[in-house]
C-alpha positions in Angstrom: 118.1 65.7 68.3 117.9 62.7 70.6 117.6 63.4 74.2 118.7 60.7 76.7 116.6 61.4 79.9 118.7 58.9 82.0 121.5 61.5 82.0 119.5 63.9 84.1 119.8 63.5 87.8 116.7 63.8 90.0 116.4 67.2 91.5 117.2 67.5 95.2 114.0 68.1 97.2 113.6 71.6 98.6 112.6 72.3 102.2 109.1 73.6 102.8 109.2 73.5 106.6 110.9 71.7 109.5 109.4 70.7 112.9 111.1 69.4 116.0 109.6 67.4 118.8 110.9 65.7 121.9 108.7 62.8 123.3 108.9 61.5 126.8 107.7 57.9 127.3 105.3 58.1 130.3 106.3 54.8 132.0 110.1 55.0 131.8 110.6 58.8 131.2 112.9 57.8 128.3 113.1 60.4 125.6 113.2 60.5 121.8 113.7 63.6 119.7 112.2 63.7 116.2 112.9 66.2 113.5 110.5 66.3 110.6 111.5 67.8 107.3 108.6 68.4 104.8 110.1 68.8 101.3 109.0 69.6 97.8 110.1 66.9 95.4 110.9 63.2 95.6 114.3 61.7 94.7 112.6 59.0 92.5 112.1 61.5 89.7 108.7 62.7 90.8 109.4 66.4 91.3 105.7 67.3 92.0 105.4 64.9 94.9 106.7 65.6 98.4 109.1 63.9 100.8 108.4 63.4 104.5 111.6 62.8 106.4 111.7 61.8 110.1 115.0 61.8 111.9 114.6 59.9 115.1 117.3 60.4 117.8 117.0 58.0 120.8 118.2 60.2 123.7 117.6 57.5 126.4 114.5 55.5 125.5 114.4 51.8 126.5 111.3 49.6 126.9 110.3 49.0 130.5 111.3 45.3 130.3 113.7 43.5 127.9 114.8 39.9 127.5 117.9 38.5 125.8 116.0 38.6 122.4 114.4 42.0 122.7 115.6 45.3 121.5 116.8 47.9 124.0 115.7 50.8 122.0 113.4 51.7 119.0 112.7 48.6 117.0 109.8 50.2 115.1 108.9 53.7 114.2 105.6 54.7 112.6 103.4 57.7 111.6 99.8 57.9 110.7 98.5 60.4 108.1 96.0 63.0 109.2 94.0 62.5 106.0 93.2 59.5 103.7 96.2 58.4 101.6 95.3 56.9 98.2 96.1 53.2 97.7 99.7 53.1 96.3 100.3 56.8 97.0 103.1 56.3 99.5 106.3 55.5 97.6 110.1 55.8 97.8 110.0 54.4 101.4 113.5 54.5 103.0 114.9 53.8 106.4 117.8 52.1 108.3 116.0 48.8 108.9 115.2 45.8 106.8 111.4 46.3 106.4 108.8 49.0 105.9 105.1 48.8 105.2 102.0 50.8 104.5 98.8 49.6 106.2 95.9 52.0 105.6 97.2 55.4 106.6 100.0 54.0 108.8 103.6 54.0 107.5 105.7 51.7 109.6 109.5 51.2 109.6 111.0 48.1 111.3 114.6 48.2 112.4 115.0 44.6 113.3 118.8 44.4 113.3 119.6 46.1 116.6 117.0 48.8 116.9 117.9 52.5 117.5 119.7 52.3 120.8 120.1 55.2 123.3 122.5 57.7 121.7 121.8 56.5 118.1 119.9 58.1 115.3 117.9 56.7 112.4 116.3 58.6 109.4 113.1 57.4 107.8 111.4 58.9 104.8 108.6 58.4 102.3 106.9 60.4 99.5 103.3 61.3 98.8 101.3 63.5 96.5 101.5 67.2 97.6 99.9 67.4 101.0 99.6 69.9 103.8 101.6 69.2 106.9 99.4 68.7 110.0 101.0 69.2 113.3 99.5 66.8 115.9 98.8 68.7 119.1 96.1 66.7 120.8 96.2 63.7 123.1 95.9 60.4 121.2 92.7 58.4 121.6 93.5 54.8 120.8 93.1 54.1 117.1 91.7 57.6 116.3 93.4 60.5 114.7 97.0 61.2 113.5 99.7 59.8 115.6 103.1 58.3 115.7 104.5 55.4 117.7 107.8 53.8 118.7 108.1 50.2 119.7 110.4 47.6 121.0 109.7 43.9 121.0 109.2 41.5 122.6 108.8 42.2 126.3 109.4 39.5 128.9 105.7 38.4 128.4 106.1 37.9 124.6 104.0 40.8 123.5 105.3 44.0 121.8 105.8 47.1 123.9 104.8 50.3 122.1 103.6 53.7 122.8 101.8 56.4 120.7 102.9 59.9 120.9 101.5 63.3 119.8 102.4 66.9 120.1 104.2 68.9 117.4 104.6 65.8 115.2 104.0 66.8 111.6 102.3 64.2 109.4 100.7 64.2 105.9 97.3 66.0 105.8 94.9 66.9 103.1 96.1 66.8 99.5 96.8 70.1 97.9 94.5 71.2 95.0 96.2 72.1 91.8 95.3 75.7 92.3 96.8 76.0 95.8 99.1 78.9 96.1 101.5 77.1 98.4 101.8 74.0 96.2 105.5 74.9 95.6 107.3 77.4 97.7 
């Protein structure tokens, strides 16, 4: 018997947990709601890995200043893992922009075309080895600890405008051990 594995479709990832978070930008009071889905399985035929899906809805966030060349909404969206990610571990990165990158434990999505304007939604995702979800609940200290950020660039001064956010934002934590009971729910 010859088995053609290409005829088998990748299994659809199954929901482990879901988290919702609304962030208010302190300068403008603009808001973004984020729904995080933590799923078992990855659509690139790695059923033992996990998918982290972030649906970002721009309620009314705009940067404090814009120019004719700047974005009026979310041009970048990024999350930072709460534990060390192995080199090359992040895979199957998807989003509505034209660019994404992994720099250390930061996963950044760039939406250069128009940004996610007020009233619009973008969904970003990536896969990792099986990891526990860590919900960030503390205030961010610059450059330390798990966080996420949104950005719009450039401002009228030529630099990027960005803000970090915390609070009920789920990010990848420690890797599950093979014996963990909650490896697959």
